[in-house]
C-alpha positions in Angstrom: 0.0 0.1 0.2 1.4 3.2 -1.1 0.9 5.8 1.8 0.2 9.3 0.9 2.5 12.0 1.1 2.2 13.8 4.8 0.3 17.3 4.7 2.8 20.1 5.7 0.6 23.3 5.9 -0.4 24.8 8.9 -3.4 24.0 10.4 -6.1 27.1 9.5 -5.6 29.0 12.7 -2.2 29.3 12.4 0.1 32.3 12.4 3.2 33.1 10.2 6.4 33.2 12.4 9.8 32.1 13.2 8.5 28.4 12.9 8.4 29.2 9.3 11.9 29.8 8.3 12.5 26.1 10.7 13.7 23.2 9.1 10.3 21.2 8.1 10.8 18.7 11.1 11.2 21.1 13.8 8.4 23.1 12.2 6.2 20.0 13.3 7.8 19.6 16.4 6.9 24.0 17.0 3.3 23.7 15.8 2.4 20.4 17.7 4.1 22.8 21.3 1.2 25.8 19.1 4.2 28.0 18.8 2.6 29.5 15.6 -0.7 29.7 17.7 0.5 32.3 20.3 -2.3 32.9 21.6 -2.9 30.3 24.1 0.2 31.0 25.4 -0.9 34.7 26.6 -4.3 33.1 27.7 -3.0 30.4 30.1 -0.4 33.5 31.2 -2.7 36.5 32.6 -3.9 34.6 35.2 -0.6 33.8 37.0 -0.4 37.5 36.0 -3.4 38.7 38.0 -3.0 36.4 40.7 0.4 37.4 41.5 0.0 40.5 40.8 -3.7 41.1 43.3 -1.6 39.6 45.5 0.9 42.2 45.5 4.1 39.9 44.6 4.7 42.4 41.7 6.3 44.5 43.9 7.7 41.7 46.1 8.7 39.4 43.6 9.1 40.5 40.0 10.9 38.5 38.3 8.4 35.8 39.1 6.8 37.4 35.8 9.2 36.2 33.8 9.5 32.6 35.3 6.1 32.0 34.6 5.8 33.5 30.6 8.7 30.4 30.7 6.4 28.0 32.3 3.3 28.9 30.4 5.2 28.6 26.8 6.3 25.1 28.1 3.2 24.0 29.7 0.5 25.3 26.8 3.4 23.6 25.4 3.1 20.0 26.7 -0.4 20.0 27.2 -1.4 20.6 23.6 0.7 17.6 22.6 -0.7 15.4 25.2 -4.5 16.9 23.8 -2.9 16.0 20.5 -2.3 12.6 21.1 -5.5 11.5 22.8 -7.1 13.0 20.0 -5.5 12.2 17.5 -8.7 10.3 16.0 -11.1 12.9 16.7 -8.4 15.9 15.0 -8.5 13.8 11.9 -12.2 14.0 11.1 -12.1 17.5 11.8 -10.8 20.2 8.3 -9.1 22.8 10.8 -7.5 19.7 13.2 -6.6 17.1 10.8 -3.4 18.4 9.3 -2.0 18.3 13.3 1.0 16.7 13.5 -0.2 13.8 15.1 -3.1 13.6 13.5 -1.5 13.6 10.1 1.4 11.1 11.2 3.9 13.2 10.9 5.0 12.7 14.4 4.7 9.3 15.7 2.9 8.7 19.1 6.5 8.0 21.0 7.8 10.9 19.9 5.1 13.4 20.7 5.4 11.6 24.6 9.4 12.0 24.3 8.9 15.7 23.1 6.0 16.2 26.1 8.7 14.9 28.6 11.4 17.3 27.6 8.4 20.6 27.7 7.6 19.7 31.4 11.2 18.9 32.4 11.6 22.9 31.8 8.3 23.0 33.7 10.0 21.8 36.8 12.9 24.0 36.5 9.9 27.0 36.6 8.5 24.6 39.2 11.2 24.9 41.4 11.4 28.9 41.4 8.4 28.9 43.5 8.0 28.7 46.8 6.8 25.2 48.7 2.9 26.5 48.7 3.1 27.3 45.4 4.8 24.6 43.7 2.1 22.2 45.5 -0.5 24.5 43.9 1.2 23.6 40.6 1.6 20.1 40.1 -2.0 19.8 41.7 -3.3 21.1 38.5 -1.2 17.9 37.0 -4.5 15.7 37.0 -7.3 18.1 36.3 -5.1 19.0 33.2 -4.5 15.3 32.2 -8.4 14.6 32.2 -9.1 17.6 29.5 -9.1 15.6 26.4 -11.3 13.7 27.5 -13.6 15.9 28.6 -15.3 16.6 25.2 -16.5 12.7 24.9 -18.2 13.2 28.5 -19.8 16.3 29.0 -21.4 19.3 26.5 -19.0 21.7 28.9 -15.6 21.0 28.1 -14.8 24.9 28.2 -15.5 24.7 31.7 -12.9 22.1 32.4 -10.7 24.1 29.8 -10.9 26.7 32.3 -10.7 25.2 35.8 -7.1 23.9 34.0 -6.2 27.5 32.2 -7.1 30.0 35.3 -5.4 27.3 37.9 -2.0 29.9 36.7 -4.0 32.3 39.3 -4.4 30.5 42.4 0.2 29.3 41.6 0.4 33.3 41.2 -1.4 33.7 44.4 0.1 31.1 46.3 3.6 32.6 45.4 3.4 35.2 47.3 0.1 34.9 49.6 -1.9 32.2 51.6 -4.6 30.7 49.8 -7.0 31.5 52.5 -7.7 35.1 50.8 -11.9 34.7 49.1 -10.5 36.9 47.2 -8.0 34.4 44.8 -10.8 32.3 44.7 -13.4 34.9 42.8 -10.1 35.7 41.3 -10.2 32.0 39.6 -14.0 31.9 39.6 -14.1 34.7 37.9 -11.2 33.2 35.1 -13.3 30.2 34.6 -16.3 32.4 33.3 -14.1 34.0 30.9 -12.8 31.0 29.7 -16.1 29.5 29.0 -16.7 33.0 27.4 -13.7 32.8 24.7 -13.7 29.2 24.4 -17.3 28.7 23.3 -16.3 31.7 20.7 -13.4 28.8 19.8 -15.0 26.7 19.3 -17.3 27.9 16.5 -15.3 27.7 14.0 -15.6 23.8 14.6 -19.2 23.5 15.2 -20.5 22.0 12.0 -17.3 18.9 12.1 -17.6 18.7 15.8 -21.7 17.8 14.9 -20.6 15.3 12.5 -17.9 13.9 15.0 -20.0 13.8 17.7 -17.4 16.3 19.3 -19.4 18.3 22.6 -18.7 21.7 23.0 -20.7 24.7 24.3 -21.1 26.2 21.0 -23.1 22.9 20.5 -25.2 22.7 23.8 -25.9 26.8 23.6 -26.2 27.0 19.7 -28.8 30.1 18.5 -27.9 31.5 21.9 -24.3 30.9 21.9 -24.1 34.9 21.8 -26.3 35.5 25.2 -24.3 32.7 26.8 -20.7 34.4 25.6 -22.6 37.7 27.5 -23.8 36.0 30.6 -20.0 34.5 31.2 -18.2 37.7 30.8 -21.1 39.5 32.7 -20.2 36.6 35.6 -16.8 36.9 35.3 -16.3 40.8 35.3 -18.8 40.4 38.9 -16.5 37.7 40.3 -13.6 39.8 39.4 -14.8 43.0 41.2 -16.0 41.1 43.9 -12.0 40.1 44.5 -11.0 43.9 43.8 -13.1 45.5 46.2 -12.1 42.9 48.9 -8.5 44.0 48.2 -8.7 47.5 47.5 -11.6 48.5 50.6 -13.8 50.5 48.4 -15.8 50.1 46.0 -14.1 52.6 42.8 -11.5 49.8 42.6 -14.1 47.9 40.4 -13.8 50.7 38.3 -10.0 49.9 37.0 -12.3 47.2 35.0 -14.2 49.4 32.7 -11.3 48.8 30.2 -12.1 45.6 30.1 -15.7 45.8 30.2 -15.5 47.6 27.2 -13.6 45.2 25.3 -15.7 42.3 26.2 -18.8 44.2 25.2 -17.2 44.7 21.8 -16.9 41.5 21.6 -20.3 40.7 22.7 -21.3 43.3 19.8 -19.0 41.4 17.0 -20.2 38.3 17.7 -23.6 39.0 15.8 -21.6 37.7 12.6 -20.6 33.6 14.2 -18.7 33.1 10.8 -15.2 31.2 11.6 -12.9 34.1 10.8 -15.0 36.2 12.9 -14.9 33.6 16.1 -11.3 33.9 15.3 -10.1 37.1 15.7 -12.6 37.5 18.8 -10.9 34.4 20.3 -7.8 36.3 20.0 -8.8 39.6 21.0 -8.9 37.6 24.4 -5.1 38.6 24.4 -5.9 41.5 24.9 -8.7 41.3 27.7 -6.4 39.4 29.6 -3.6 41.6 29.6 -6.4 44.0 30.8 -7.6 41.7 33.5 -3.9 41.8 34.7 -3.6 45.7 34.9 -7.0 45.9 36.6 -5.1 43.3 39.4 -1.8 45.5 39.3 -3.7 49.3 39.4 -5.2 47.8 43.1 -2.2 45.3 44.0 0.5 48.0 43.7 -1.9 50.4 45.3 
């Protein structure tokens, strides 16, 4: 039997970057770690910065920002490799993901696992820069992260599980500086989960038809024509929880005003979501890099005060 040539193109939501200059083999590994799709790395990083900032860590341990940046690149990459290994058969049935390195056969499962271990070792170096409490909190994330790829087979709301894992950095950032008995830390994390429910529902709109054919569950499919209203509700919930966290830390209601730029950006997303075409959904999803920066900035304005 003749094996067809392996595809060499990136997934449709990839962006041109320095990895296009790498040899073909190296490009496959870079794409496996999603280095051509940096939005996810930013979305993993901003909760870490938000937690660190609101706990007062930007004054006490500003160098942790750089360590969290490296950790976000490595652990997001490792998570994506694991996700692609588990989802390789499903990915092959979806147009946007069928050319991923594992699904297309460019990288074997064994090689992908070895790559995930290598990325995890980088994450271990970052882990060792944190104090003991933060190390324990970070390690506790491994079980929910490992379980995430299976959620789309179990529940219509895998985006909620993604929110739980992707915003774990808010707990780690806080624990790097302060104890875990603060209600504002949990409000920060819960708000992050609601935020992820919103932006990942937008992301899932790209694949809604292919997901239906492949039997993949998602919040976008669960909400159907009410997806826009659902995203609006998730964002309102996120802002409410974050406002409560800022209020508790600052001790005054005026602190909530720090979230106004973020509220405006989220409102813009909901308005633009009148168009649910894949290209527009991707644009709005990527705009959450800015939303995350505005969230972290709001936390920094209160934490630094």
